[in-house]
N, C-alpha and C positions, 0 to 999 in steps of 0.2 A: 504494500499500500504506500503510495507517495504522498507527499506533503499536501496535495490538493484533494485528498479524499473527502475529508469533512466538508471543505467547500463545495465539491460537487454534490454530496448528499444534501447539503442545505439547498442548493439551487434546484436540484430536482424535487425536493419536498415542496418548496415554494411554487414550482411549477405544477405539482399535483394539486396543490390547494386552489391555485389559480383556475385550473380546469374544472375542479370540482364545484367551484362557486359559479361557474359559468351555467353549469346544469342546475344547481340548486343554490339560492342565495343563502346568505347567513341568516337573514331574517326567517326565511321558510324553514331552514333546518332548525333553529331554535324553536319554532313552533312545534316541530315534530319531537324534538327532544323533551320539550315540556310537557307533551302528552303521554310520554312513557312511564311505566311503573318504576318505582325507586329501584336503584342498582343494589346489588348485594353489599352489605356493609363489611368493611374490613375489620377484623378483630385480631389484635395482637395476643398471642398466648400468654397466660400467666406463668407458664413454665419457663418463659424468658428466652427462647429462641425460636425463629420461624424460617420458614423457607418459601421463596417465590419460585416456582418451578416454570421453566421456559420452554415454549415450543418455537423452534426456528428451523425452517427446511434447510437453510444453508448459512455459511458465514464466509466472509472474504478470506479468512486464514486458512479455512479447512474444507471448503467447498460443500458438497452435499452432506448433510448430517443425518439424514434418515437411511438407516442401513437397508430397509426395505421400503415399500410404497408407504408414504406417510398416511396414517390414520389419526388425524387430529382429534377425533371424537373419542377414540379408544385411549389415546395418550392422555388427554385431558381427564377422563375417568380415572385412569391409573394414578395421576399425580394427585387427584383430589383424594382417593382412597388412601394413598400413602400418607395424607395428612398436610399437604401443601397448604399454606394460609392463602396463597393467591396464585394465579396462572398469568404468566407473561407471554404475550403473542407478538412475534415480529410481523410488522405489516408493510415494511420497506421491500419493494418488489424487485430491484435490480440487481442487489448483491446479497440479499437474505432470503429471496424466494417467498417473501410474505405477501399478505393482501388483506384488505378489509373483509373480504369473504371468509378468509381463514379466522380471522377475529370472531366473526359472528358464528361460525361453526363450533368453535371452542366455547364460546359464551353460552350457546344453546346446549351442548353437550354436558356442562357443569354448571346448571343455573344457580346452584347455592354457594359457588366458590367464586369470589371476586376475580375478574379477569382484567388485566392491564395491557394497554396498547403501548408497545415499544417501537419507536421509531424516531426519525430526525425531525420532530414536530417544531414548526416555525411559526405557526398561526393558531390563534384561539379557535378558529373555525374547525381546525382538525381535532381539537378536544371534543367539540360537539359532534363532529363526525365519529369519532371513537365511541362516544355514549350512544348515538344512533345504531351502532352495530353490536351493541351489547356490553361495551367495556364499563368497568366499575372504576378504572383508574387509568392514569397515563404516566409514562416515563418523560421527564423534562431534562434535557442536557443543560446544566448551568455553564454559562460562557459560550455557548454555540451562537446565540443571538444576544442582543442587549438585555440587561437584567430587568428592564421595563417590560420588555415583550415576554420574557419568561414569567415575570409576576402576573402579567395579563392572562397567560395560559393557565397559571396556578389558580387564579381567581375564577376563570371559566369553569374549571374542574370543580372547584369547591361549589360554585354556584349550581352545578348540576348534581350535587351530592356525591361526587367522585373523590378518590384520593390521588395523590401524587407522589411519585418516587423522584425526588430532586437528586440527579446524577452528577457527581463530581469526578475530576481525575486528579485532584491535588488538594492539599490542605487549604490553600487559599480560596479555591472554588467551593470548598465545603463549607468553610466560614460564610461565604456569600449565600450558599443555599440555606444554612441556618438562620441567617438574618431574614431571608425571604420568607421562610416558614414562620417565623417569629412574627413578622410584620403582617402576614396574611391573618393571624388569628386562628390558624388551623389547629385543631386537636391533634394529639400525639398519633392517632391512627389516620389522620387525614393528610399529613405531610410526613413522609419518610425520607431519610437522607441516605444516599448510597455512594459509596466510593469504589470506583472501578480502577482495578489495578492494570488494566491493559492500556498500553500506549496507542492512541488511535492512529498514529502516523506510521509506526513500525510494526504493529499488531503484537510486539512482545508483551509478555505477562510478567510483571514484577510483583510476585506475591508478597514480597517483604514490605511493600507499601502498607499492607494491612498492620504489620508489626510496628511500623514508624508512627502510626497515627493512634491516639488514645481516644476511643469512642465517647468516654465519659465526658470528654472536653467539648463535645458537640451540643450540650444543652439537653433540653428535655425530649427532644425528638429521637425516635428510634433509628439505629444506625445499621445499614445493611452492606455487606461485602459483595462485590460483583467481580466476576471473572476469576479463573484460576481455582475454583472450588471443585474438586474432582472426587473426593473420598469422605467417608464418614469421619475419618481422623482430622481432615481439613475443618469440618464444621466444629469438632470439639476444640481445636485450637483457637478458632475465631471466637467461640463462646467463652473460652478461658481468658481471652484478651478483652472481654467486655462487649463484643458484638452482639447485636440483637437478632441478627439473621443473616441469611445470604440469598442472593439470587443466582440460580444454577441453571444452565442451560445445555452446553455441549455434552458435558459428563451424563446428563439425564438422556438426552437424544441419542447417545452412543450406547447407553447401557441395555442390555438384553432383559433387564428387570428394572424398569424405571419406578415403579411402585415400591419395590423393595429398597431401591437406593434413597428415594425420598424418606422412607421410614427410618432407615439406618442413620441418615444424616440428622434427622430431627432427634433421635434418640441420643446420639452422640453428643450433639450441640447442648441438649438440655441437662445431660448428666455432666458435661463439661463446663457449664456456666459457672461464674462466680457471683457472689452476692454483691450488690451495690456498695 
């Protein structure tokens, strides 16, 4: 991946949003969203460690991730049965093989489990779009667009009764995310903070990034580790370091028993967590 990857993703996302609004205006979309029943609520476990299990057909670093033909409904049901707090669904089409149709399939397959849209979102319209297709939450990348725009997307999510995972790639961005969450007035389960240990330019994973950051310094909001979490032992290590959970994608997509891996990660994390 070269240095222009993120810029290309942003531009492509803006173009998708522009085209979508030519077919359905923001006003029309908001009316449709307002008529929907409430989204499933996110609930952080009192056991102290949670998992967001991800469905992504492909990744730029590893290509196709589905060992066999992707069965999103079955995968969603397995994740939910394993105890996943929420399901993350990639909707970016060009490099991750996702779509809004995939999001809807997953939401319909696991109606009691909150589903999060993961994409390079740049416009509050796309938050409404996510809700229309069954999402209960969205991932927002801090620093990808201006903070005012990110906060506008966060406000759109909260206004629809959705949660947001504010994703950062370094400590500075994480502090910005924390301040955004605090300014929004969101409750703990409405605004999660995430630290991704993957370098978006090189695709390299630096798992030690999790060790260099102290989650308790992030304030009242729950902290989630993203990327590089492969085994139950990884979850236990994160929990011992004070992390509240992890977002896991590739390891689950590659696993012959994703339900079992979700369950093992949760058990290890909850056993390994330390008291505040």
